[in-house]
N, C-alpha and C positions, 0 to 999 in steps of 0.2 A: 286107575289104581284100585286094587281090591282092599277090603277092610283089613285083611291080614297084613298088607303092606303098610297101611296107615298107622296101625298100632305101634310097630317098632319106631316109626318116625316120631310119633307123639311122645312115646316114652323117652326117646333120645332128647327131644326138645325140653322135656320136663327136667331131665337130669342136668342138662347144660344150664338151664335157667336156675336150678337150685344151687349148682356149684358157683355160678356167678354171684348169686345173692349172698351166699356164705362168704365168698371172698371179699365182696364189698363191705359186708358187715364186720368182718375181721379187721379190715383195713381201717374202717371208721373207729372201731373200738380201740385199736392200737394207737390211732392218732390222739384220741382223748386221753389215753393212759400216759403216753409220752409227754403230752402237754401238761398234764397234772403233775407228773414227776419233775418236770422242769421247774414248775412253779414252787413245788415243795422244796426242791434242792436250793432254790434261791432263798426261800424263807429261812432255811437252815444255814445260810452263808456258804453253801457248797457250790461255788460258781463253776468249778470244773464239772460237777455233776450236771448243772444246768446246761453247760456247753454240750456235754455228751448226749443228754436227752433231747436237746434241741436239734442236734445233728441227726439223731434217729427219727425225729419228727419230720425231717425234710422230705423223704420219699413217700410218706403216707399223708402228707399235708394236702388233702383234697379240697376242703371246703374254703378256707381262707389262706391262700398261698403266701401271704405276707407274714403270717404268724411265726413260722419257723425261722426265717432269716432275722426277724426282729428279736426273737428270743436269743438266737445265737449271737447276733451282734451285740446285744446288751450284756450277755455273759462274757463275751470277749473284752468289752470295754471295762467290765469290773475286774478283769484279770490283767489289764494293762496292754492288751493287744489292740491298740487303737487303729492301726491300719486295717487289720482284719475286721474290726468292728465297723469301720467306715464302709468297707465293701459290702458286708452283710446288711447293714442298715440302708445303704443305697439300693440294694436289691429289694428290700422290704418296701421302700418308698415307691419303687416302680410297680409293685404288685398290690399295693394297699387299696382299701376302699376308703370312702370319704369319712367314715366314722372313726377310723384309726389314724388318719393322716397326721393329725396334729401331734399325737404322741410320738410317732415315728420321726417327724421332722425335729421335734425337741431333742430326742436322743442323738440324732445324726448331727445336729448343730453343736451339741455339747462335745461330741467326740471330735469333730473337726476343730473346734475351739481348743481342745486339749492338745491336738497335734500342733496347732499354731503356737501354743504356749511352749511346747517342747522345742519347736524351731527357734523361738525367741531366746530360750535359755541356752540353745546351742549356738547363739550368735548368728543365726541364719535369718536375717531380717527380711530378705526377699521371700524365703519359704514361708515365714510367718505371715507376711502380708498376703501371700497367695492363699494360704489356708483360711485366714480370717475373712478374706473376700468371698471365698467359697461358702463359708458358714453364713455370711450375710445373704448370699444368693439363695440358700436353702430356705431362709425365713421369708425372703422377698417373694418367693414362688408359692408361699403358703396361702390357702384361702383366707379371706378376711376373718372368718370365725376363729382361725388359729392364732391370730396376731394379738392375743391378749394373754394375761397371766404369765406363766413361766416363760413362754416363748418370747413374749415382748421384753421381759426382763433380760433374758439372755441376749436378745438382739441388740439392746442398748449397750450392754457390756462389750459384746463382740465388735460393735461399731467403734467404740472408743479404743479398744485394743488394736483394731485394724488400722485406725488412723495413726496410732503410735508406731506400729510396725512399718507402715508406708513411709512415715517421716524418717524413721531410722534407715530404711532401705535407700531413700533418696539421699540422705546425708552420707551414707557409706559409698554410694555410687559417685557422688560429687567428690568425695575425698579420694576415691580410687582414680577418678579421672584426672585430678590435679596432681596426684603424687605418682601415678603410674605403677602402683604396687600390685594391681591385679587382684585385689581381694574379692571382687565380684560379689558384692552384697553381704560379705561377712563383717560383722561388727560386734561391739559389746552388747551384751544382753541388758535390756532396760525394761523388760516385761516381767510377767509372772514366772515363778519357779517351774521347772519341768514337772510333769504329772505322770505318775505311774498308771493312772486310770483317768477316765473322764470325770474329774472331781471338782471342777471349778464351781459347779452348782448342782442342782437336783437333776437326776436322770429319772425318766418315767420308768417304772418297773414293768415287768412282763405282765403281771396281773392287771395292769391298768388297761391293757387292750381288752381283757375280758370284761372290764367295766366300761367299755366303749369310750376310750379316749379320755378318761378322767386322769389328768396328770397328777401324780402323787409327789409331794414335795419333801425333800430331805434337807435337814439343816446342814450348812456348810461351815467347816472350821470349828465346830464345837467339841469334837471328839478327838481323842488321841489315836484312834484306829487308823486303818489304811484308808486311802482315798476311796477305794472301791466300797469299803464297808460304810463309809460316811455318806455316800451320795448316789450310788448307782441303783437304779430301780430294777425291780425283779421281773422274771419272765411270766409268760402267760399262765 
C-alpha cells in the first residue's frame, strides 16, 4: 500500500473517531442535563416534570442504568401510579449497584405497602396479604447493611399489616367455606385507608441516590397536603 493510499485511510479513521467522540460526549452531557432537570422538577413539586425528564433520561442512561427507572418510579409513586411505580422500581433494583440498593429497596417496599393498603381498603384481604408478603420479601432480600433505619421501620410495620391481612383472608375464606357464598377472599376492610400515593411513611428522594444511598426522611401525617407532597422522595 502506497503512502497516497494510507493518507485517505488515516483521515477517514480520524473523522470516524472524532464523530464517535462527539456523539458520546453529547449523550453524556444530555444524560446529566436530564438528570438535573428531573431533580429540579421534584424540588419544585412538579412530579409530572420529573416523570417526563426521567423518561427522557432512559435512552441516554449509560453510566448507572438504575437511575432513570428509580427516578421514574419515584415520580410515578408521587402521582399515585403505584403499579407503574412498582414496575419501574423493580427494574431499578435489578440494575442497581450496591451503593444505591438500600434506597431503591426502601421506595419499592413503600410502594408495595401502599398497594396492599389499597387492597385492604377495597376489602381484598387476599390481595393485601399477597402485596404485603411481597413487601416483606423485598426487605428480606436486602443486604444486612440495609436492614436498619427507615427500611427496618417499614419492615416492622409491613409485618404487622401483613399478619392482619393474612388473618382477615383466612377468616373470609373460612366464612366462605361454611356459607358457600363464594366471596373468595373479599371481606370488610380492617386496615389503613387507601392511598393516592406511597404515603404511609418516608420515600427516599431521587437526589438521595446522588448522595449514595442516604435515605431522606419525611414526616408522615403532619401536613394537610397530598400524600405525595408529604412523603415522597425526589429524583436524582
